SEROZA-124753 format. One record per residue (C-alpha): x negated, y, z. Coordinates in Angstrom, 3 decimals, decimal comma. Layout:
N
SITE/c1/c2/c3
SITE/X/Y/Z
...
//
This chain:
575
SITE/c1/c2/c3
SITE/-48,395/94,427/-45,525
SITE/-47,333/91,176/-43,911
SITE/-43,984/89,784/-44,998
SITE/-41,287/88,826/-42,511
SITE/-41,781/85,194/-43,519
SITE/-45,485/85,435/-42,817
SITE/-44,873/87,075/-39,470
SITE/-42,189/84,574/-38,455
SITE/-44,385/81,675/-39,481
SITE/-47,304/83,252/-37,685
SITE/-45,150/83,554/-34,565
SITE/-44,154/79,913/-34,832
SITE/-47,746/78,870/-35,329
SITE/-48,694/80,822/-32,235
SITE/-46,061/78,927/-30,289
SITE/-46,851/75,492/-31,659
SITE/-50,612/75,861/-31,537
SITE/-50,962/78,477/-28,813
SITE/-53,567/76,373/-27,173
SITE/-55,909/76,969/-30,095
SITE/-56,154/80,570/-28,942
SITE/-58,263/79,701/-25,947
SITE/-59,124/82,582/-23,692
SITE/-61,870/80,544/-22,082
SITE/-63,514/77,189/-22,557
SITE/-63,150/74,593/-19,829
SITE/-66,163/74,159/-17,639
SITE/-68,044/70,929/-17,993
SITE/-66,096/67,959/-16,656
SITE/-67,003/67,738/-12,958
SITE/-68,060/64,506/-11,340
SITE/-65,075/62,637/-9,934
SITE/-66,246/63,105/-6,345
SITE/-66,443/66,889/-6,867
SITE/-63,136/67,453/-8,662
SITE/-61,014/67,964/-5,548
SITE/-63,499/70,337/-3,945
SITE/-63,819/72,395/-7,104
SITE/-60,071/72,586/-7,551
SITE/-59,701/73,670/-3,943
SITE/-62,287/76,384/-4,485
SITE/-60,461/77,618/-7,592
SITE/-57,148/77,593/-5,755
SITE/-58,572/79,504/-2,806
SITE/-60,263/82,016/-5,103
SITE/-57,028/82,633/-6,994
SITE/-54,978/83,052/-3,861
SITE/-57,294/84,917/-1,512
SITE/-59,701/86,832/-3,734
SITE/-57,496/87,570/-6,723
SITE/-53,974/87,896/-5,338
SITE/-54,311/88,818/-1,667
SITE/-57,423/90,980/-1,791
SITE/-57,194/92,610/-5,216
SITE/-53,532/92,840/-6,220
SITE/-51,905/96,155/-5,180
SITE/-49,148/94,304/-3,304
SITE/-49,008/90,561/-3,913
SITE/-46,147/90,096/-1,456
SITE/-43,893/92,858/-2,789
SITE/-41,381/90,375/-4,196
SITE/-42,069/87,123/-2,340
SITE/-42,827/86,655/1,370
SITE/-46,340/85,506/2,177
SITE/-44,908/82,411/3,849
SITE/-43,644/81,167/0,464
SITE/-47,108/81,585/-1,031
SITE/-48,618/79,675/1,848
SITE/-46,063/76,863/1,574
SITE/-46,645/76,430/-2,161
SITE/-50,412/76,647/-1,733
SITE/-50,260/73,885/0,886
SITE/-48,126/71,771/-1,449
SITE/-50,658/72,256/-4,262
SITE/-53,500/71,297/-1,942
SITE/-51,770/68,017/-1,165
SITE/-51,923/67,031/-4,867
SITE/-55,430/68,160/-5,762
SITE/-56,771/64,595/-5,941
SITE/-53,904/63,093/-7,917
SITE/-52,667/65,842/-10,245
SITE/-53,856/65,760/-13,846
SITE/-55,383/68,881/-15,382
SITE/-52,079/70,030/-16,873
SITE/-50,211/69,738/-13,576
SITE/-52,986/71,580/-11,720
SITE/-52,905/74,410/-14,241
SITE/-49,124/74,647/-14,014
SITE/-49,439/74,708/-10,226
SITE/-51,738/77,727/-10,543
SITE/-49,287/79,406/-12,892
SITE/-46,441/78,794/-10,462
SITE/-48,420/80,247/-7,549
SITE/-49,334/83,330/-9,560
SITE/-45,750/83,758/-10,729
SITE/-44,612/84,252/-7,114
SITE/-46,074/87,756/-7,341
SITE/-43,213/88,669/-9,686
SITE/-45,508/90,781/-11,837
SITE/-45,395/90,408/-15,615
SITE/-48,961/91,704/-15,915
SITE/-50,556/89,335/-13,394
SITE/-50,872/85,886/-14,889
SITE/-52,935/82,781/-15,539
SITE/-53,857/82,422/-19,207
SITE/-55,295/78,931/-19,081
SITE/-52,795/76,967/-21,182
SITE/-55,133/77,392/-24,129
SITE/-57,895/75,628/-22,252
SITE/-56,102/72,287/-22,435
SITE/-54,895/72,397/-26,025
SITE/-56,167/69,012/-27,085
SITE/-55,044/67,280/-23,915
SITE/-51,371/68,266/-23,875
SITE/-48,289/66,913/-25,613
SITE/-45,745/68,813/-27,646
SITE/-42,326/68,597/-29,174
SITE/-42,494/69,611/-32,852
SITE/-40,145/72,471/-32,195
SITE/-39,775/76,187/-31,817
SITE/-36,730/78,273/-31,009
SITE/-35,814/81,891/-31,506
SITE/-33,533/84,029/-29,373
SITE/-30,995/86,212/-31,125
SITE/-28,205/88,160/-29,449
SITE/-28,281/86,014/-26,313
SITE/-28,309/82,627/-28,073
SITE/-31,092/80,162/-28,925
SITE/-31,578/78,850/-32,468
SITE/-33,802/76,174/-33,979
SITE/-36,689/77,868/-35,788
SITE/-39,130/74,997/-36,477
SITE/-38,655/71,225/-36,761
SITE/-40,267/68,312/-38,601
SITE/-39,582/68,636/-42,308
SITE/-37,313/65,584/-42,339
SITE/-35,036/67,309/-39,776
SITE/-34,785/70,617/-41,606
SITE/-30,970/70,530/-41,641
SITE/-31,155/71,517/-37,948
SITE/-32,794/74,844/-38,785
SITE/-30,691/77,817/-37,717
SITE/-28,401/75,739/-35,505
SITE/-27,577/77,136/-32,088
SITE/-28,986/75,183/-29,156
SITE/-26,503/74,787/-26,322
SITE/-28,406/72,396/-24,030
SITE/-31,697/70,540/-23,597
SITE/-31,573/67,026/-22,107
SITE/-28,094/67,781/-20,835
SITE/-29,036/71,060/-19,173
SITE/-27,452/74,261/-20,424
SITE/-29,819/76,918/-21,752
SITE/-29,072/79,003/-18,678
SITE/-30,173/76,100/-16,477
SITE/-33,267/75,545/-18,607
SITE/-34,325/79,187/-18,242
SITE/-33,632/79,129/-14,520
SITE/-35,815/76,033/-14,130
SITE/-38,674/77,356/-16,279
SITE/-38,779/80,876/-14,820
SITE/-40,800/79,944/-11,674
SITE/-43,702/79,063/-13,978
SITE/-43,755/82,452/-15,649
SITE/-45,197/85,699/-14,388
SITE/-42,175/87,877/-15,045
SITE/-40,499/90,814/-13,351
SITE/-37,293/90,613/-15,386
SITE/-35,190/88,058/-17,230
SITE/-36,062/89,415/-20,689
SITE/-39,765/88,694/-20,386
SITE/-39,042/85,315/-18,761
SITE/-36,960/84,323/-21,799
SITE/-39,747/85,440/-24,129
SITE/-42,198/83,271/-22,266
SITE/-39,911/80,270/-22,463
SITE/-39,741/80,859/-26,213
SITE/-43,541/80,803/-26,309
SITE/-43,768/77,496/-24,437
SITE/-40,494/75,778/-25,335
SITE/-42,417/73,133/-27,304
SITE/-44,758/72,136/-24,472
SITE/-43,665/68,671/-23,309
SITE/-45,895/68,757/-20,227
SITE/-43,906/71,664/-18,833
SITE/-40,613/69,776/-19,107
SITE/-42,204/66,796/-17,361
SITE/-43,722/68,973/-14,621
SITE/-40,330/70,598/-13,987
SITE/-38,463/67,289/-13,893
SITE/-36,510/68,019/-17,073
SITE/-38,001/65,094/-19,010
SITE/-39,999/61,926/-18,442
SITE/-43,505/61,607/-19,811
SITE/-43,454/60,094/-23,302
SITE/-39,667/60,267/-23,687
SITE/-37,953/62,183/-26,515
SITE/-36,195/65,455/-25,860
SITE/-32,539/65,820/-26,883
SITE/-31,232/69,220/-27,943
SITE/-27,475/69,662/-28,103
SITE/-26,479/71,805/-31,081
SITE/-23,299/73,682/-31,883
SITE/-22,748/71,512/-34,944
SITE/-24,233/68,568/-36,803
SITE/-24,940/66,359/-33,817
SITE/-27,883/66,411/-31,378
SITE/-31,521/66,837/-32,343
SITE/-33,875/64,252/-30,832
SITE/-37,618/64,868/-30,969
SITE/-40,383/62,645/-29,651
SITE/-43,468/64,227/-28,065
SITE/-46,708/64,143/-30,043
SITE/-50,299/64,881/-29,220
SITE/-52,244/67,891/-30,452
SITE/-53,798/66,173/-33,469
SITE/-50,453/64,799/-34,634
SITE/-48,843/68,196/-34,299
SITE/-51,598/69,776/-36,367
SITE/-51,086/67,284/-39,194
SITE/-47,300/67,193/-39,110
SITE/-45,293/68,653/-41,973
SITE/-42,924/71,208/-40,485
SITE/-39,924/73,152/-41,773
SITE/-39,504/76,808/-40,840
SITE/-36,394/78,915/-40,506
SITE/-38,375/81,867/-41,831
SITE/-38,551/80,149/-45,239
SITE/-34,838/80,788/-45,586
SITE/-35,274/84,557/-45,423
SITE/-34,865/85,810/-49,000
SITE/-36,325/89,257/-48,437
SITE/-37,657/91,509/-45,724
SITE/-36,261/94,854/-44,589
SITE/-38,426/97,892/-45,141
SITE/-38,707/98,147/-41,351
SITE/-40,242/94,684/-40,886
SITE/-43,370/94,667/-38,756
SITE/-46,387/95,922/-40,687
SITE/-49,967/94,829/-40,265
SITE/-50,918/98,283/-39,049
SITE/-51,276/100,085/-35,731
SITE/-48,814/102,713/-36,974
SITE/-47,259/103,925/-40,189
SITE/-44,518/106,314/-41,297
SITE/-42,250/106,807/-44,282
SITE/-38,818/108,231/-45,156
SITE/-35,947/105,729/-45,049
SITE/-33,417/108,066/-46,624
SITE/-33,227/111,765/-47,383
SITE/-32,032/112,353/-43,833
SITE/-33,791/109,620/-41,813
SITE/-37,534/109,396/-41,223
SITE/-39,087/106,198/-39,875
SITE/-42,223/105,677/-37,761
SITE/-43,447/102,257/-36,647
SITE/-45,789/102,196/-33,644
SITE/-47,116/98,675/-33,115
SITE/-49,901/98,967/-30,563
SITE/-50,831/101,634/-28,035
SITE/-54,316/101,931/-29,495
SITE/-56,012/104,101/-32,093
SITE/-56,831/102,600/-35,445
SITE/-60,502/102,830/-36,364
SITE/-59,715/104,213/-39,801
SITE/-56,974/106,640/-38,755
SITE/-56,938/108,447/-35,425
SITE/-53,621/109,226/-33,798
SITE/-54,307/112,941/-34,238
SITE/-54,772/112,417/-37,990
SITE/-51,678/110,220/-38,174
SITE/-49,643/112,808/-36,278
SITE/-50,807/115,483/-38,713
SITE/-49,672/113,323/-41,647
SITE/-46,291/112,801/-40,006
SITE/-45,959/116,524/-39,431
SITE/-46,698/117,249/-43,095
SITE/-44,157/114,659/-44,242
SITE/-41,509/116,066/-41,925
SITE/-42,109/119,579/-43,200
SITE/-41,821/118,346/-46,781
SITE/-38,351/116,933/-46,168
SITE/-35,133/117,796/-44,395
SITE/-34,513/115,082/-41,848
SITE/-31,696/114,973/-39,345
SITE/-33,032/111,942/-37,504
SITE/-36,423/110,400/-36,740
SITE/-36,665/106,719/-35,788
SITE/-39,657/105,797/-33,637
SITE/-39,879/101,994/-33,611
SITE/-41,490/100,381/-30,545
SITE/-39,908/96,943/-30,992
SITE/-43,188/95,236/-31,930
SITE/-45,407/97,073/-29,446
SITE/-46,809/95,065/-26,538
SITE/-48,811/97,889/-24,989
SITE/-52,328/99,236/-24,669
SITE/-52,858/102,799/-23,455
SITE/-49,735/104,904/-23,000
SITE/-51,557/108,193/-23,657
SITE/-52,548/107,372/-27,240
SITE/-49,198/108,510/-28,666
SITE/-49,252/112,041/-27,264
SITE/-50,399/113,856/-30,439
SITE/-47,409/112,279/-32,180
SITE/-45,093/113,207/-29,315
SITE/-46,130/116,833/-29,712
SITE/-45,177/116,741/-33,394
SITE/-41,868/115,080/-32,572
SITE/-41,174/117,603/-29,813
SITE/-41,580/120,391/-32,355
SITE/-39,191/118,644/-34,751
SITE/-36,657/118,190/-31,961
SITE/-36,901/121,869/-31,095
SITE/-35,831/122,491/-34,676
SITE/-32,734/120,340/-34,246
SITE/-33,940/116,924/-35,440
SITE/-32,673/113,954/-33,437
SITE/-35,201/111,453/-32,053
SITE/-34,141/107,809/-31,697
SITE/-36,444/105,213/-30,184
SITE/-36,042/101,548/-31,128
SITE/-36,820/99,004/-28,402
SITE/-36,503/95,247/-27,988
SITE/-37,762/92,249/-26,007
SITE/-41,326/92,679/-27,297
SITE/-41,514/96,304/-26,056
SITE/-43,839/95,962/-23,101
SITE/-46,361/97,639/-20,817
SITE/-47,578/100,998/-22,160
SITE/-45,020/100,863/-24,960
SITE/-42,363/100,628/-22,257
SITE/-43,723/103,806/-20,672
SITE/-43,627/105,515/-24,067
SITE/-39,998/104,429/-24,490
SITE/-39,027/106,069/-21,189
SITE/-40,953/109,157/-22,313
SITE/-38,749/109,251/-25,423
SITE/-35,790/109,550/-23,048
SITE/-37,673/112,240/-21,117
SITE/-37,866/114,155/-24,387
SITE/-34,108/113,869/-24,773
SITE/-34,263/111,067/-27,311
SITE/-31,927/108,088/-27,351
SITE/-33,015/104,445/-27,192
SITE/-31,293/101,936/-29,475
SITE/-31,700/98,175/-29,785
SITE/-32,060/95,549/-27,064
SITE/-33,404/95,525/-23,520
SITE/-37,183/95,724/-23,394
SITE/-39,441/93,007/-22,058
SITE/-41,067/95,598/-19,810
SITE/-39,558/96,925/-16,599
SITE/-39,110/100,627/-15,897
SITE/-41,227/100,432/-12,736
SITE/-43,916/97,782/-12,804
SITE/-47,379/96,726/-11,815
SITE/-49,927/97,334/-14,547
SITE/-53,373/98,644/-15,521
SITE/-54,728/95,112/-15,875
SITE/-58,203/93,724/-15,503
SITE/-59,417/90,193/-16,120
SITE/-60,694/87,476/-13,841
SITE/-62,078/83,952/-14,197
SITE/-61,821/81,045/-11,767
SITE/-65,282/79,902/-10,631
SITE/-65,182/76,214/-11,586
SITE/-62,618/75,585/-14,325
SITE/-63,384/78,861/-16,077
SITE/-59,653/79,446/-16,426
SITE/-59,030/83,123/-16,994
SITE/-56,234/85,416/-16,080
SITE/-55,316/89,034/-15,720
SITE/-54,493/91,094/-12,653
SITE/-52,638/94,364/-12,155
SITE/-54,564/97,105/-10,405
SITE/-51,781/99,592/-9,606
SITE/-48,042/100,114/-9,348
SITE/-46,553/102,402/-11,991
SITE/-43,486/104,048/-10,444
SITE/-41,686/105,805/-13,291
SITE/-38,838/106,374/-10,844
SITE/-40,956/109,155/-9,309
SITE/-42,961/110,216/-12,370
SITE/-40,229/110,955/-14,919
SITE/-36,687/112,228/-14,663
SITE/-35,704/109,558/-17,193
SITE/-36,878/106,872/-14,766
SITE/-35,114/108,250/-11,700
SITE/-33,129/105,632/-9,827
SITE/-34,401/102,799/-12,010
SITE/-36,714/100,278/-10,435
SITE/-38,251/96,947/-11,386
SITE/-35,676/96,166/-14,048
SITE/-35,753/95,719/-17,810
SITE/-35,439/99,020/-19,645
SITE/-32,013/99,077/-21,262
SITE/-31,257/100,927/-24,491
SITE/-28,769/103,773/-24,426
SITE/-26,986/102,103/-27,331
SITE/-27,162/98,305/-27,434
SITE/-27,391/96,912/-30,972
SITE/-28,880/93,380/-30,917
SITE/-30,519/91,785/-33,924
SITE/-28,183/89,032/-35,130
SITE/-29,176/85,658/-36,535
SITE/-27,065/86,302/-39,640
SITE/-28,901/89,552/-40,362
SITE/-32,250/87,927/-39,622
SITE/-31,617/85,244/-42,234
SITE/-30,327/87,851/-44,681
SITE/-33,482/89,938/-44,260
SITE/-31,618/92,793/-42,617
SITE/-32,540/94,973/-39,655
SITE/-29,356/95,119/-37,567
SITE/-30,157/98,197/-35,408
SITE/-31,584/100,248/-38,270
SITE/-28,697/99,392/-40,581
SITE/-26,291/100,394/-37,819
SITE/-28,075/103,716/-37,383
SITE/-27,913/104,444/-41,099
SITE/-24,175/103,829/-40,986
SITE/-23,743/106,047/-37,908
SITE/-25,283/109,445/-38,586
SITE/-23,430/111,084/-35,700
SITE/-25,632/112,404/-32,918
SITE/-26,067/109,854/-30,142
SITE/-26,136/110,414/-26,390
SITE/-28,073/108,845/-23,559
SITE/-26,414/106,709/-20,923
SITE/-25,264/108,893/-18,076
SITE/-26,364/106,922/-14,982
SITE/-24,097/109,085/-12,761
SITE/-25,337/107,496/-9,515
SITE/-29,020/108,061/-10,262
SITE/-30,845/110,587/-8,056
SITE/-30,655/114,160/-9,320
SITE/-34,142/115,459/-10,041
SITE/-35,302/119,051/-9,850
SITE/-36,078/119,126/-13,553
SITE/-32,699/117,749/-14,622
SITE/-30,778/120,185/-12,429
SITE/-32,697/123,181/-13,750
SITE/-31,914/121,903/-17,253
SITE/-28,210/121,755/-16,402
SITE/-28,288/125,254/-14,901
SITE/-29,945/126,510/-18,066
SITE/-27,115/125,108/-20,156
SITE/-24,589/126,643/-17,735
SITE/-26,294/129,969/-18,369
SITE/-25,804/129,472/-22,147
SITE/-29,449/128,514/-22,804
SITE/-30,996/131,988/-23,150
SITE/-34,012/132,272/-25,441
SITE/-37,452/131,821/-23,916
SITE/-40,775/132,821/-25,412
SITE/-43,450/131,018/-23,416
SITE/-45,970/129,147/-25,577
SITE/-47,407/127,018/-22,788
SITE/-45,761/124,771/-20,202
SITE/-44,605/126,909/-17,260
SITE/-46,053/124,738/-14,501
SITE/-49,310/122,852/-14,147
SITE/-47,534/119,521/-13,872
SITE/-45,257/120,067/-16,886
SITE/-45,904/117,488/-19,591
SITE/-44,920/119,770/-22,449
SITE/-42,423/117,400/-24,080
SITE/-39,538/117,361/-21,580
SITE/-36,032/118,032/-22,860
SITE/-35,651/120,531/-19,994
SITE/-38,940/122,354/-20,704
SITE/-37,234/125,575/-21,966
SITE/-35,120/125,483/-18,806
SITE/-38,240/125,385/-16,634
SITE/-39,636/128,377/-18,500
SITE/-36,331/130,241/-18,049
SITE/-36,177/129,354/-14,375
SITE/-39,702/130,601/-13,764
SITE/-39,300/133,785/-15,803
SITE/-36,003/134,650/-14,107
SITE/-37,220/133,854/-10,614
SITE/-34,808/130,958/-10,101
SITE/-37,564/128,409/-9,476
SITE/-41,131/129,508/-8,889
SITE/-42,685/126,178/-8,005
SITE/-45,290/125,736/-5,301
SITE/-48,302/127,827/-4,465
SITE/-50,395/125,269/-6,339
SITE/-48,549/125,986/-9,582
SITE/-46,721/122,655/-9,542
SITE/-42,977/122,123/-9,866
SITE/-42,510/118,366/-9,234
SITE/-39,715/118,068/-11,781
SITE/-39,229/114,334/-11,189
SITE/-38,747/114,698/-7,430
SITE/-35,200/114,297/-6,151
SITE/-33,481/117,604/-5,570
SITE/-32,234/118,491/-2,096
SITE/-28,857/120,088/-1,456
SITE/-30,638/123,125/-0,083
SITE/-32,713/123,521/-3,244
SITE/-29,584/123,188/-5,354
SITE/-27,945/125,978/-3,380
SITE/-30,986/128,253/-3,691
SITE/-31,294/127,698/-7,455
SITE/-27,593/128,375/-8,067
SITE/-27,428/131,492/-5,916
SITE/-30,510/132,906/-7,639
SITE/-28,894/132,188/-11,016
SITE/-25,909/134,310/-9,895
SITE/-28,044/137,269/-8,857
SITE/-26,317/140,503/-9,836
SITE/-22,830/139,010/-9,656
SITE/-20,308/139,082/-6,811
SITE/-18,391/135,798/-6,781
SITE/-15,246/135,605/-4,718
SITE/-15,227/133,302/-1,685
SITE/-13,068/130,221/-2,194
SITE/-13,806/128,430/1,093
SITE/-13,516/129,485/4,694
SITE/-14,466/126,157/6,274
SITE/-17,736/125,978/8,180
SITE/-20,716/124,284/6,622
SITE/-20,645/120,502/7,074
SITE/-22,837/119,479/9,980
SITE/-24,901/117,204/7,731
SITE/-25,786/120,111/5,448
SITE/-28,653/121,365/7,565
SITE/-30,138/124,777/6,910
SITE/-33,285/126,675/7,855
SITE/-33,926/130,406/8,115
SITE/-35,421/130,277/4,619
SITE/-32,311/128,882/2,896
SITE/-29,450/129,635/5,317
SITE/-28,019/132,550/3,296
SITE/-28,176/130,680/-0,032
SITE/-26,617/127,496/1,336
SITE/-23,876/129,443/3,078
SITE/-23,115/131,426/-0,089
SITE/-23,146/128,326/-2,326
SITE/-20,708/126,628/0,057
SITE/-18,445/129,683/0,308
SITE/-18,370/130,124/-3,472
SITE/-17,439/126,490/-4,070
SITE/-20,693/125,548/-5,780
SITE/-21,495/122,698/-3,423
SITE/-19,061/119,767/-3,630
SITE/-16,555/119,633/-0,793
SITE/-16,580/115,912/-0,023
SITE/-20,164/114,914/-0,755
SITE/-22,218/112,840/1,657
SITE/-24,790/115,453/2,573
SITE/-26,851/112,899/4,470
SITE/-27,867/111,559/1,048
SITE/-29,487/113,501/-1,787
SITE/-27,342/114,647/-4,729
SITE/-26,753/112,372/-7,710
SITE/-26,563/113,162/-11,408
SITE/-22,769/113,249/-11,097
SITE/-23,094/115,899/-8,377
SITE/-25,471/117,864/-10,586
SITE/-23,045/118,019/-13,485
SITE/-20,227/119,077/-11,168
SITE/-22,336/121,842/-9,608
SITE/-23,498/123,073/-13,026
SITE/-19,898/123,194/-14,234
SITE/-18,893/125,220/-11,174
SITE/-21,767/127,610/-11,815
SITE/-20,796/127,936/-15,479
SITE/-17,305/129,052/-14,510
SITE/-18,748/131,844/-12,396
SITE/-21,262/132,879/-15,057
SITE/-18,692/132,715/-17,856
SITE/-15,362/133,794/-16,328
//
């Protein structure tokens, strides 16, 4: 197992010597007369072949005219720009896509030709802290950074963000953390002059001034690390394993899932079986599934474990997912699936966005050999999962925000986990009252209004049921009772937004055999259109007061409308 100190130092080393991790070697140095032509070819290949022709929608976030203007500006500097500036130009062009998965990975190519500040920073609870400095400046470790060269940290992030392929502010901040030591970036962005020191304003102890050094000097420099001040590690520190599980207390079981891949020596099915055996051997009220260190892979890998957790939840165990800025890509999808199961997310906003481009594939520029990665499709969780409804290209927020603090980090404590151990009460998801009301969610609410009658089906009721949804018993009930039969193809489309007409039909069917009294005499609102197939149900639902009186029926119902309708139904079912 890797210690927290080792992991922190490893993270710092990755930042300070990231360029050692080259994804591709530079092509042979071209003849001077050919450099401009080769750069132009690389630029054209990146723009036309990679972005325009192969990205699912390169102009989804930025008008094509802005791409063209920047491309023209880059072309004007092809002869004069040094290799670092040209690479940063390519990064900036790619970043216009606004896609965290589509990026240029060529910084590593120029490792020995760039300059660095002997520095790294860490972000904790919205503030930046010194994490690495030259050994003789170690008193600055742990100090909060308020400005760089007179620019506030907010201004610094705003200036750096155009260089980073990022679809939300969380991932942009993570990428600044990765490159905050790269002097060439500050020079390129006009935040520093080449060869000049950088001045960091600190909350106490005076400013920190650091001169840039070359790669060789950085490699030989004696550095001081904030991680060396950590006296111990929490039991939930990141392990050097794809996944592992153990009890935290008699009532809390902990699972850490670090990569969406299967370990060669332990398949996910075998791991899930071990977890199941451990859960059966104990009596746990809560399971913590930690995705805070997971940067992605394949989102389907975890499903054998989800099935075990679904069974535990059916027995009354609470599932809590832990997320943070490093939760990304497929791990982000898994986090939303935890919410789809009825679990609660705790921690900090994820680096991944709810809806995002993904399913990456690599590419290489023809002359420089600089490599990158490109998304091949748009993953719209807004339409795939009830938990994603109404949420777009935005960082996934936890239901309960508990940020890791710098004080707890230095004390070797895990802030969110410690908070959870001190709060055993059952947690609830954020309500998102204005989110679209999905068919699956509304059937789940009707089921609760009907006092959640027992169901016996052993298989998902519809072909497109995942089998882990919190409303799965409700779907079975709805199908068995004739409330919702799905389509002729056996599909239900649980994540599709409900229509007012469908709501009326479902509620009236749920009241079959009863004779509710009419509470309204007003005519149906003109916007509440009906067809011969649903006219009677819509009319009855309106007359019985099940449909809200003042809703905007030109728009689909929201979650708030769904709860109100379910409450009205409950009063009729349980007079």
